N, C-alpha and C positions, 0 to 999 in steps of 0.2 A: 357891713361891715358894723361891727355891734358900736353905735356911738360913744359909748360909757369908753371902750378901749381906744377908739380913736383919739378921744380925749385925752385921755392918758399920755398915749404915747403920741400927738401933736408937736410936741417941741421937740421933739426927734426927729421923726417922719417929716417937716417941713421944716428943718433947720438946711442952712446953705448947703451944705458938708452933705446930705441924705440927695437933696434935689441934684446934685451935680453929678451922681456917683453911679448909683441905680445897680452896682456891685450886685445887691440880694438878687437881681433878677439875670446878671450877666456873667456867664463864668467863663471866669481867662487861663484855667489851671485844669486840666483833666482831671486829676483826684477831685475836685470841685463839686464837676456833673451828678457827684452822689448825696450834695446836698439840696438837691432840686424841689421845692416844695411839694409836702405831699397831702393828702385829702383822705378823711372818712365817706365812707359812703355818704351819710346824710351832707357833707359837704358838696359831693361829686352832683348828687339831686338837685342843687341851688343852681347850677351851672345850665347854660341855654342845652339844649341836647345836642345840636350843632357843634359845640364848642368842646364836648366831654372826648372827642376823639383825640384832641390835645392831651387826653391824660393815658397814660398806660400803666395796665399793672406788673409788676415786676414778678420775679420766680418767687420772693417770698411774700406774696398776696397786697403785699402795700401797694395804692396806688398813689402813683408820681408825675406831677409835669412833665412831657416831653420837652426835652432840651434840641434845639435844632441850631445850624450854626447861623450866623450873623450874617446880614449883608456884607455890613460897613467893613467886618473885622476877619481876622479867621477864629472867634472865638465863641460859643455858643452860648445861646438865651433860652429861657423861659417860651416856651411856644405862644404859652400871652402877653407877653412884651410887643407892643406895638414900637419897633426899633426906631423909627424918627420921630414920633412923638413922645418914645417912654410912657404913652400911656398903658395900665393894665388892660386886656379885654374882658377882665373879670371881676373889676377892682371893688364893686360892690357887695360880691359872690366870692371873694379871694378866702382860700382854708385859710386856718388856724394858723399856719406856719409862716404864711405871710402879713397877715394880721399884727401880730405877736415880734416879729422880727426889730430889732437885734438881739431880743429876748428870744428863748430858745428852754422848750423840755425836752429832758434830757433823761436816761438812763444811767446810773453810773454802778457799774459792774463789782466796782468793787467791797461797797456795803451793799449793794441791791433797794438801792431806792432811786427815786425819781425828783429831780432838783428842775429849778428854775434858774439858768444860768441866761449871761448875755455873751454875746460874742467879742472877741478881743477886736481896739481899734483897725488891727491888720486887716478883721474882716471886712468891717463896719465902721469908716470913717466918723459917722456921727457919733459913734461912741466919748471919744476922745474927749466932745464937746458937750457933753449929761453929763446931769448931773444925778447919779443912781441915787439915790436917797432912800432910806429904810421903808418913808412914807410910801415912796412910788413902787416899791417892791409889793408893800403891804396891799395897795388897792389892783396890783395887776396877779394880785395871789387870788385877794374876795371876787375879782372880777371871774378869775378862771372856776374857781368854786362856783357861781352863781350862773353862769353858765355849762354846767355840768360837763365840764372839761375833765375834772378829777375822779370824776364818778366813770368818763369813758375809759382814762387810762386802766382805771380798777377795774373793769369788765373785758380788759382787752380791746377796746374797739379803737383807739387813738394810739396811731405811733407815737412813740418816743424815740427821740434820736441818742446813740450811745455818746460818750464824754468824746471829744475831741482835745487836742492842744488848747486852739483858740477860744474854746468856754471858761467863762470866769463864776463859778459857784456862785450861788446869789444867795439860794436860800431852799433847807430840803423841804417836799412837799408829801411824800409817802413815802414809807421805810419798808422795808422786810417785804419787798415782791418776789 
């Protein structure tokens, strides 16, 4: 994980609400299965070979973490989540989708743009206690640029999510895709 990104998001991901929830890794609604984390080819290469079998290629060519049934409930979970400890098996090499949560890079079909969004507090309870300032958004966007994420998007090397009703717009990154 990028130490800069971790530092920027630390107040969110280390909050009591975040640590008590783990809803970003456990999917209690079948409709949420489609939002399992996605990986670029480069992100997959950072993961040890034995664990790569926990990633599947969808029909549309996107690589996505497999979801498996939880032992302790009827829900599904990311295959990389250790259910008892809530530890991630690939934490140091997790994909940007996981690093960036509860922020999302997404495509808006209406104006054909790519934007930075945050999910609603219904999807991530930690959002309701987070002060999402213009400075925080600026820092995230700057870091995404430094890491080459914007360039990956423009070259179709990174999947971006479509708009969902639980997304809250923060800032447009790329127009006229």
